[in-house]
C-alpha positions as CSV (number, residue, x, y, z in Angstrom):
1,X,167.6,103.6,125.1
2,X,166.9,107.3,125.0
3,X,166.0,108.9,121.6
4,X,164.3,112.0,120.2
5,X,160.7,111.4,119.1
6,X,158.7,113.6,116.8
7,X,155.2,113.6,118.3
8,X,153.7,115.4,115.2
9,X,155.0,117.3,112.3
10,X,155.4,120.9,113.3
11,X,157.7,123.2,115.4
12,X,160.5,122.3,117.9
13,X,157.9,121.8,120.5
14,X,157.1,118.4,118.7
15,X,160.5,117.0,119.7
16,X,160.5,115.0,122.9
17,X,163.1,112.8,124.6
18,X,161.7,109.3,125.0
19,X,162.7,105.8,125.7
20,X,162.4,102.7,123.4
21,X,164.2,99.4,122.8
22,X,167.6,99.5,121.5
23,X,167.6,98.4,117.8
24,X,169.5,95.5,116.6
25,X,171.5,95.2,113.3
26,X,170.6,93.1,110.5
27,X,173.3,90.9,108.7
28,X,174.7,93.9,106.8
29,X,174.7,96.4,109.6
30,X,176.5,97.5,112.6
31,X,175.1,98.8,116.0
32,X,176.9,102.0,117.2
33,X,177.0,103.4,120.6
34,X,176.4,107.1,119.7
35,X,178.4,109.8,121.3
36,X,177.6,112.7,118.8
37,X,175.1,113.2,116.1
38,X,175.0,115.9,113.4
39,X,172.0,118.2,112.7
40,X,171.2,118.8,109.0
41,X,168.6,120.8,107.1
42,X,166.8,117.6,106.0
43,X,166.0,117.0,109.6
44,X,164.4,120.4,109.9
45,X,162.2,119.6,106.9
46,X,161.4,116.1,108.1
47,X,160.3,117.6,111.5
48,X,158.0,120.0,109.5
49,X,156.5,117.3,107.7
50,X,157.7,118.3,104.3
51,X,160.5,115.8,103.6
52,X,159.2,112.4,104.7
53,X,161.8,109.5,105.0
54,X,161.9,106.8,102.3
55,X,159.6,103.8,103.0
56,X,162.5,101.5,103.9
57,X,164.2,104.1,106.2
58,X,163.8,104.6,110.0
59,X,161.0,107.3,110.7
60,X,163.1,108.8,113.5
61,X,165.3,111.9,113.0
62,X,169.0,111.9,112.6
63,X,171.2,111.1,109.5
64,X,174.9,111.0,110.8
65,X,176.4,109.8,113.9
66,X,179.7,108.9,115.6
67,X,180.6,106.4,118.2
68,X,181.8,102.9,119.0
69,X,180.7,99.7,117.3
70,X,179.0,97.4,119.8
71,X,177.7,94.6,117.6
72,X,178.1,93.4,114.2
73,X,175.7,91.6,111.8
74,X,176.5,88.3,110.4
75,X,177.9,89.5,107.0
76,X,180.0,92.3,108.4
77,X,183.7,91.5,107.7
78,X,185.5,94.9,107.9
79,X,184.4,96.1,111.2
80,X,184.6,94.6,114.7
81,X,183.3,95.6,118.1
82,X,185.1,98.5,119.5
83,X,185.9,100.1,116.3
84,X,185.3,103.9,116.5
85,X,183.4,105.1,113.4
86,X,181.2,107.8,111.9
87,X,178.4,106.7,109.8
88,X,175.7,107.8,107.5
89,X,172.5,106.3,108.9
90,X,169.2,105.8,107.4
91,X,167.4,107.8,110.2
92,X,167.5,107.3,113.9
93,X,170.7,109.1,114.6
94,X,169.3,111.2,117.6
95,X,169.6,108.3,119.9
96,X,171.9,106.6,122.3
97,X,172.2,103.7,119.9
98,X,171.7,103.6,116.1
99,X,172.1,100.9,113.4
100,X,174.1,101.8,110.3
101,X,174.8,99.8,107.1
102,X,178.4,98.5,107.3
103,X,179.2,100.0,103.9
104,X,178.3,103.7,105.1
105,X,180.7,103.6,108.1
106,X,184.2,105.2,108.0
107,X,187.0,105.2,110.5
108,X,187.0,108.3,112.7
109,X,190.0,110.2,111.3
110,X,193.1,110.4,113.6
111,X,193.0,113.0,116.4
112,X,189.2,113.8,115.8
113,X,186.8,114.0,118.6
114,X,183.3,112.3,118.3
115,X,181.9,115.8,117.7
116,X,184.1,116.5,114.8
117,X,183.6,113.0,113.3
118,X,179.7,113.4,113.7
119,X,180.0,116.4,111.5
120,X,181.4,114.6,108.5
121,X,179.1,112.0,106.9
122,X,176.1,113.8,105.6
123,X,178.0,116.9,104.3
124,X,180.8,115.1,102.9
125,X,178.7,112.3,101.2
126,X,176.6,115.2,99.7
127,X,179.6,117.3,98.6
128,X,181.6,114.6,97.2
129,X,178.7,113.2,95.1
130,X,177.5,116.5,93.8
131,X,180.7,118.1,93.0
132,X,183.1,115.4,92.1
133,X,180.8,112.7,90.8
134,X,177.9,114.6,89.2
135,X,179.6,117.9,88.3
136,X,182.9,116.2,87.6
137,X,184.8,119.2,89.3
138,X,188.5,119.0,88.6
139,X,191.8,120.9,89.3
140,X,192.1,124.2,87.6
141,X,188.4,125.0,87.3
142,X,186.4,127.5,89.2
143,X,183.4,127.0,91.5
144,X,180.5,129.1,93.0
145,X,178.9,127.9,96.1
146,X,175.8,129.5,97.4
147,X,175.3,129.2,101.0
148,X,179.0,129.2,101.6
149,X,178.9,129.4,105.4
150,X,176.6,126.3,105.8
151,X,177.9,122.9,106.8
152,X,177.7,121.9,103.0
153,X,179.3,125.2,102.1
154,X,182.3,125.2,104.5
155,X,182.9,121.5,103.4
156,X,182.7,122.2,99.7
157,X,185.0,125.2,100.0
158,X,187.7,123.1,101.7
159,X,187.4,120.1,99.4
160,X,187.5,122.2,96.4
161,X,190.4,124.2,97.6
162,X,192.3,121.0,98.5
163,X,191.8,119.7,94.9
164,X,193.1,122.9,93.1
165,X,189.9,124.7,92.4
166,X,189.3,128.5,92.5
167,X,186.3,129.1,94.7
168,X,183.7,131.9,95.2
169,X,181.0,131.6,97.8
170,X,178.1,133.7,98.8
171,X,176.9,134.6,102.2
172,X,174.7,137.3,104.0
173,X,176.8,138.9,106.6
174,X,180.3,140.2,107.3
175,X,180.9,137.5,109.9
176,X,179.9,134.8,107.3
177,X,182.0,136.3,104.7
178,X,185.1,136.5,107.0
179,X,184.6,132.8,107.8
180,X,184.4,131.9,104.1
181,X,187.5,133.9,103.3
182,X,189.5,132.3,106.1
183,X,188.8,128.9,104.2
184,X,190.3,130.2,101.0
185,X,187.2,131.3,99.1
186,X,186.4,134.6,97.6
187,X,183.5,135.8,99.7
188,X,180.6,137.6,98.1
189,X,178.0,139.3,100.5
190,X,174.9,139.0,98.4
191,X,173.2,142.0,100.4
192,X,176.0,144.2,98.9
193,X,177.3,142.6,95.8
194,X,176.1,141.0,92.5
195,X,177.5,137.5,92.4
196,X,177.2,137.4,88.6
197,X,179.3,140.7,88.3
198,X,181.9,139.4,90.7
199,X,182.6,136.1,89.2
200,X,182.6,137.5,85.7
201,X,185.2,140.2,86.8
202,X,187.3,137.5,88.5
203,X,187.2,135.2,85.7
204,X,188.0,137.7,82.9
205,X,184.3,137.4,81.8
206,X,184.2,133.8,81.4
207,X,182.1,132.8,84.4
208,X,182.5,129.8,86.6
209,X,182.8,126.1,85.5
210,X,180.6,124.7,88.3
211,X,177.8,126.2,90.6
212,X,176.5,124.4,93.8
213,X,173.1,125.8,94.6
214,X,171.1,125.3,97.7
215,X,169.1,128.5,97.4
216,X,167.1,128.2,94.2
217,X,164.4,130.8,93.4
218,X,165.7,133.7,91.4
219,X,169.3,132.4,91.7
220,X,168.4,129.8,89.1
221,X,168.2,132.3,86.3
222,X,171.3,134.3,87.7
223,X,173.2,131.0,87.8
224,X,172.8,130.7,84.0
225,X,174.4,134.2,83.7
226,X,177.3,133.2,86.1
227,X,178.2,130.0,84.5
228,X,181.0,129.6,81.9
229,X,180.3,127.8,78.6
230,X,180.0,124.1,79.2
231,X,179.3,124.8,82.8
232,X,177.6,122.5,85.3
233,X,175.1,123.7,87.8
234,X,173.9,121.3,90.6
235,X,170.9,122.1,92.8
236,X,170.7,120.3,96.1
237,X,168.0,122.4,97.9
238,X,165.6,125.4,97.2
239,X,165.5,127.5,100.4
240,X,164.0,130.4,98.1
241,X,161.7,128.0,96.4
242,X,161.6,125.6,93.4
243,X,158.8,127.0,91.3
244,X,160.1,130.1,89.3
245,X,159.8,131.5,85.7
246,X,163.2,130.7,84.1
247,X,164.5,131.6,80.4
248,X,166.2,128.5,79.3
249,X,167.8,130.0,76.2
250,X,171.1,130.4,77.9
251,X,171.1,126.7,78.7
252,X,171.5,125.9,75.1
253,X,173.7,128.8,74.0
254,X,176.3,127.9,76.8
255,X,175.9,124.3,76.5
256,X,175.1,124.2,80.3
257,X,174.5,121.0,82.3
258,X,171.7,121.4,84.9
259,X,171.3,118.6,87.4
260,X,170.5,117.9,91.1
261,X,170.1,115.2,93.6
262,X,169.1,114.2,97.2
263,X,171.4,111.9,99.2
264,X,168.7,110.1,101.3
265,X,166.8,108.5,98.5
266,X,169.9,107.0,96.9
267,X,170.6,103.2,97.0
268,X,172.8,101.5,99.4
269,X,175.0,100.6,96.6
270,X,175.5,104.2,95.5
271,X,176.2,105.3,99.2
272,X,178.7,102.6,99.4
273,X,180.5,103.8,96.3
274,X,180.5,107.3,97.7
275,X,182.0,106.2,101.0
276,X,184.7,104.2,99.2
277,X,185.8,107.2,97.1
278,X,185.8,109.3,100.3
279,X,188.0,107.0,102.1
280,X,190.4,106.8,99.2
281,X,190.4,110.5,98.3
282,X,189.3,112.6,101.2
283,X,190.2,110.7,104.4
284,X,193.9,111.2,103.9
285,X,193.2,115.0,103.9
286,X,191.4,114.7,107.3
287,X,194.0,112.4,108.8
288,X,196.9,114.9,108.0
289,X,194.7,118.0,109.0
290,X,194.6,119.6,105.6
291,X,190.9,120.0,106.1
292,X,188.5,119.9,109.1
293,X,184.8,120.3,109.6
294,X,183.7,123.8,110.9
295,X,181.7,123.2,114.1
296,X,179.2,126.1,114.9
297,X,177.8,124.9,118.1
298,X,177.3,121.7,120.2
299,X,174.2,120.9,122.2
300,X,173.3,117.9,124.5
301,X,170.6,115.6,123.1
302,X,168.1,117.0,125.7
303,X,168.5,120.3,124.0
304,X,167.7,119.3,120.5
305,X,164.9,121.9,120.2
306,X,167.6,124.6,120.8
307,X,169.8,123.0,118.2
308,X,167.0,123.0,115.7
309,X,166.2,126.6,116.4
310,X,169.8,127.5,115.9
311,X,169.8,126.0,112.4
312,X,166.5,127.6,111.5
313,X,167.9,131.0,112.4
314,X,170.5,130.6,109.7
315,X,172.9,132.4,112.0
316,X,175.1,129.4,112.3
317,X,178.5,128.9,110.5
318,X,179.4,125.4,109.9
319,X,177.8,122.4,111.7
320,X,175.6,121.9,114.7
321,X,176.2,118.6,116.7
322,X,174.3,116.8,119.4
323,X,176.2,115.2,122.1
324,X,175.2,112.0,124.1
325,X,177.0,110.6,127.1
326,X,180.2,111.1,129.1
327,X,182.4,110.1,126.2
328,X,181.0,112.6,123.7
329,X,183.7,115.1,124.1
330,X,186.7,112.7,124.3
331,X,189.0,112.4,121.4
332,X,188.8,109.3,119.3
333,X,192.5,108.4,120.1
334,X,192.2,108.8,123.9
335,X,192.1,105.7,126.1
């Protein structure tokens, strides 16, 4: 099969289309013929050599795919050959075929293309775990998202709005703020506005109940100011750095909860629980078109370097997806 190899840690020039033997599923896995694969920030970090995969994971790039199941392990009961699924994979998604734990597969939502389906697993698993499991976000609360135009951000806005949450989101351009607003959030252009002042004004001085932060750096201190009493702050990345001087006194005075997580290092059991909760609570919203992934751009597998360059530019709004094969653009419900 064709796949994308990383010759050495470094720039996009280290990505190369190569051939290797098609992997085979173990007893608890399925083998997927991949028609689309999502690009995610952890892929960029892994390529650069600063986010190595867990020891028990595939060393190859790619964390989410969509396609057709072509083989099932001995213990797999739910899925069968021919099922159309999207899946969170433990690496190896930039390939014509990928193995996935059966419990990390979800049916492609009705009317979704493979491209749309490939944009779901990594972001929806991440957002659900951090906002609804860790932060316990609930209807009637308020949420501030940093990086609101990213794949994570656009997903978080839609899910929070669908569950009755008031949403604020930061971005750095008029175009990105317009995209955020179209999804139902109050957009804050961080080049022109102080997000602390905006959320305080819009919440009658109370601040927001939950903050989802992938920026870090000096935002960490500002988040303490923007948070309401008993607020919950979740860090999922540190694009502006993880080492800063912070005054933690507001943490005590406001009784704040500061937490964070990465998805890839979590156990198979934890990921299976997330998949189950997504299927129960979120997949109906996808099937009835209440929410849908925002797709920024689509590249064929051979142009993976351009896809990575697009993500590193930070100009994208929503998800970047790779396509593989003639069926990549067909809709999941088509014959």
